[in-house]
C-alpha positions in Angstrom: -178.6 309.9 -9.7 -177.6 308.6 -13.1 -177.9 310.7 -16.2 -177.8 309.3 -19.7 -177.0 312.2 -22.0 -176.9 312.2 -25.8 -174.1 314.0 -27.5 -175.8 314.4 -30.9 -173.9 313.9 -34.1 -171.1 316.5 -33.8 -169.0 318.2 -31.1 -171.6 320.9 -30.6 -174.6 318.5 -30.6 -175.3 318.2 -26.8 -178.4 320.1 -25.7 -178.6 322.9 -23.2 -180.5 320.5 -20.9 -177.6 318.1 -21.1 -175.0 320.8 -20.3 -177.1 321.9 -17.3 -177.2 318.3 -16.1 -173.4 318.0 -16.4 -172.9 320.9 -14.1 -174.5 319.0 -11.3 -172.4 315.8 -11.8 -169.4 314.7 -9.8 -168.2 312.3 -12.5 -168.7 312.3 -16.3 -168.2 309.1 -18.3 -168.2 308.6 -22.0 -169.3 305.4 -23.8 -166.8 305.1 -26.6 -167.2 301.6 -28.0 -170.2 301.7 -30.3 -169.1 304.3 -32.8 -166.2 305.8 -34.6 -166.4 309.4 -33.4 -166.2 311.9 -36.3 -164.3 314.3 -34.0 -161.7 314.2 -31.2 -163.1 313.8 -27.7 -161.0 316.9 -26.7 -163.2 319.0 -29.1 -166.2 318.5 -26.8 -166.9 321.8 -25.1 -168.1 320.7 -21.7 -166.5 323.2 -19.5 -163.9 322.0 -17.0 -165.5 318.5 -16.6 -163.1 315.7 -16.9 -164.3 313.0 -19.3 -163.6 309.4 -18.4 -163.9 307.0 -21.3 -165.3 303.6 -20.5 -165.0 300.2 -22.3 -168.1 298.0 -22.8 -167.3 295.8 -19.7 -167.2 298.9 -17.4 -170.5 300.2 -18.8 -172.1 296.7 -18.3 -170.7 296.3 -14.8 -172.1 297.6 -11.5 -169.5 300.4 -11.4 -171.7 303.4 -12.3 -174.8 302.2 -10.5 -172.8 301.9 -7.3 -171.5 305.4 -7.7 -174.9 306.8 -8.6 -176.3 305.7 -5.2 -174.3 308.5 -3.5 -173.4 311.0 -6.2 -174.7 312.4 -9.5 -172.9 310.9 -12.5 -173.4 311.1 -16.2 -172.8 308.8 -19.1 -172.3 310.5 -22.4 -173.4 308.6 -25.5 -172.8 309.5 -29.2 -176.1 310.4 -30.9 -179.1 309.5 -28.8 -178.6 307.7 -25.5 -180.9 304.8 -26.0 -179.5 303.8 -29.3 -177.9 300.6 -27.9 -179.6 297.9 -25.9 -176.8 298.0 -23.3 -178.0 301.5 -22.2 -181.6 300.1 -21.8 -180.2 297.3 -19.5 -178.2 299.9 -17.6 -181.3 301.9 -16.9 -183.2 298.8 -15.9 -180.5 297.7 -13.5 -180.2 301.1 -11.9 -184.0 301.4 -11.4 -184.1 298.0 -9.8 -181.5 299.1 -7.3 -183.4 302.3 -6.4 -181.1 304.7 -8.4 -182.9 307.7 -10.0 -182.3 308.0 -13.7 -182.9 310.6 -16.3 -182.4 310.4 -20.1 -181.5 313.6 -22.0 -182.0 313.1 -25.7 -180.2 314.5 -28.8 -180.1 313.9 -32.5 -179.1 310.4 -33.8 -178.6 308.7 -37.2 -182.3 307.9 -37.2 -183.0 311.6 -37.5 -180.2 312.4 -40.0 -181.0 309.8 -42.6 -184.0 311.9 -43.4 -181.5 314.0 -45.4 -181.5 311.3 -48.0 -185.0 312.3 -48.9 -186.3 308.8 -47.9 -189.4 309.0 -45.7 -188.6 307.8 -42.2 -191.9 306.0 -41.7 -191.2 303.7 -44.7 -188.1 302.2 -43.0 -188.4 298.6 -41.7 -186.1 296.8 -39.3 -182.6 298.2 -38.6 -179.7 295.8 -38.8 -176.1 296.1 -37.8 -173.1 294.9 -39.8 -170.4 293.4 -37.5 -166.8 293.0 -38.5 -166.3 289.5 -39.9 -163.4 287.4 -38.7 -162.1 283.8 -39.0 -165.1 281.5 -38.5 -167.2 284.5 -37.7 -169.5 285.7 -40.5 -172.9 286.3 -38.9 -175.8 286.9 -41.2 -177.0 290.5 -41.0 -178.8 290.9 -44.4 -181.8 288.6 -43.6 -183.5 291.6 -42.0 -183.0 293.5 -45.3 -184.6 290.6 -47.1 -187.6 290.8 -44.7 -187.9 294.5 -45.3 -187.9 294.1 -49.1 -190.7 291.7 -48.8 -192.9 294.5 -47.4 -191.4 297.2 -49.6 -189.6 298.9 -46.7 -186.3 300.8 -46.7 -183.4 299.3 -44.8 -180.9 301.0 -42.5 -177.6 299.1 -42.0 -175.4 300.4 -39.1 -171.7 299.6 -39.4 -169.8 298.4 -36.3 -166.8 300.3 -35.0 -163.5 299.6 -36.7 -164.9 298.3 -40.0 -163.3 300.0 -43.0 -165.5 301.1 -45.9 -163.8 298.8 -48.5 -164.2 295.7 -46.3 -167.9 296.7 -45.4 -168.7 296.8 -49.1 -167.4 293.3 -49.6 -169.4 292.0 -46.6 -172.5 293.8 -47.9 -172.2 292.2 -51.3 -171.4 288.7 -50.1 -174.1 288.6 -47.5 -176.6 290.3 -49.8 -175.9 287.6 -52.5 -176.5 284.8 -49.9 -179.9 286.3 -49.0 -180.9 287.2 -52.7 -181.2 290.9 -51.7 -181.7 293.3 -54.5 -179.1 296.0 -54.4 -179.2 297.7 -57.7 -178.5 301.1 -56.1 -177.8 301.8 -52.4 -177.1 304.9 -50.3 -174.0 305.5 -48.2 -174.3 308.1 -45.4 -171.0 309.4 -44.0 -170.4 311.5 -40.9 -174.0 312.6 -40.8 -174.6 315.8 -38.9 -171.1 317.1 -39.2 -169.5 319.7 -41.6 -167.9 316.7 -43.4 -171.2 315.0 -44.0 -171.6 313.2 -47.4 -174.3 311.2 -48.9 -173.7 308.9 -52.0 -176.2 307.0 -54.1 -175.2 304.5 -56.7 -174.2 300.9 -57.5 -171.8 298.9 -55.4 -169.2 299.4 -58.3 -169.7 303.1 -58.3 -169.4 303.4 -54.5 -166.0 301.5 -54.5 -164.4 304.6 -55.9 -165.7 306.9 -53.1 -163.6 308.1 -50.1 -165.9 307.6 -47.1 -165.1 308.8 -43.6 -166.3 307.2 -40.4 -168.9 306.8 -39.0 -170.8 305.6 -42.0 -174.0 303.5 -42.6 -175.8 302.0 -45.6 -179.4 302.5 -46.7 -181.0 300.1 -49.2 -184.1 301.8 -50.6 -187.2 299.9 -51.8 -190.1 301.2 -53.8 -189.9 305.0 -53.7 -192.4 307.8 -54.0 -191.5 310.1 -56.9 -190.4 312.8 -54.5 -188.2 310.4 -52.6 -186.6 309.3 -55.9 -186.1 312.8 -57.2 -184.5 313.9 -54.0 -182.2 310.8 -53.6 -181.0 311.0 -57.2 -179.4 314.4 -56.4 -176.7 312.3 -54.6 -176.0 310.1 -57.6 
């Protein structure tokens, strides 16, 4: 049996259902490569269970599926467990090999961005900002351009290890290439934690902010007056 269990957005975010499932598991793994955790893993209160942190290659291998054929194991995932396509593939591979699976959900950034005041059903495609390197500058803002063409808000997730100052530079450069309007944008930092912060302003204004990880960007499009009134509280 393989459980995929969401941890939610803070160290107390796991559900009661998730905790009950962990009690049945012989092994508990943690997927730790898709997000900069806003807390120390040691702060997770999961009883006496030992948490084994896995790299991407281990999650994408047959390791857990082989074990789940004979024992109950769990993979803990920050936020909601089906956030990443890797986890969908893991479920599919497990089911093909006759391994029972269960997904136990928790809150994710998709829930928490509602605190900006922007209406969730008015968001378009979500895009991810990778960390650029030498000869590696993938285009991530073309999805934002597509969203703006239909007046939809855009959520931009930021890859692990990318510092805020550098992320702003990449946002500006790739946004300019795609002719994306970014008069004012939103920065969401450590959503769902006691350190949560939301900022709204121009790129120049945001350069002065101290932003902790994990963080994401939201580029709003045409707003209802209630959205605009709520969002401007963060200006």
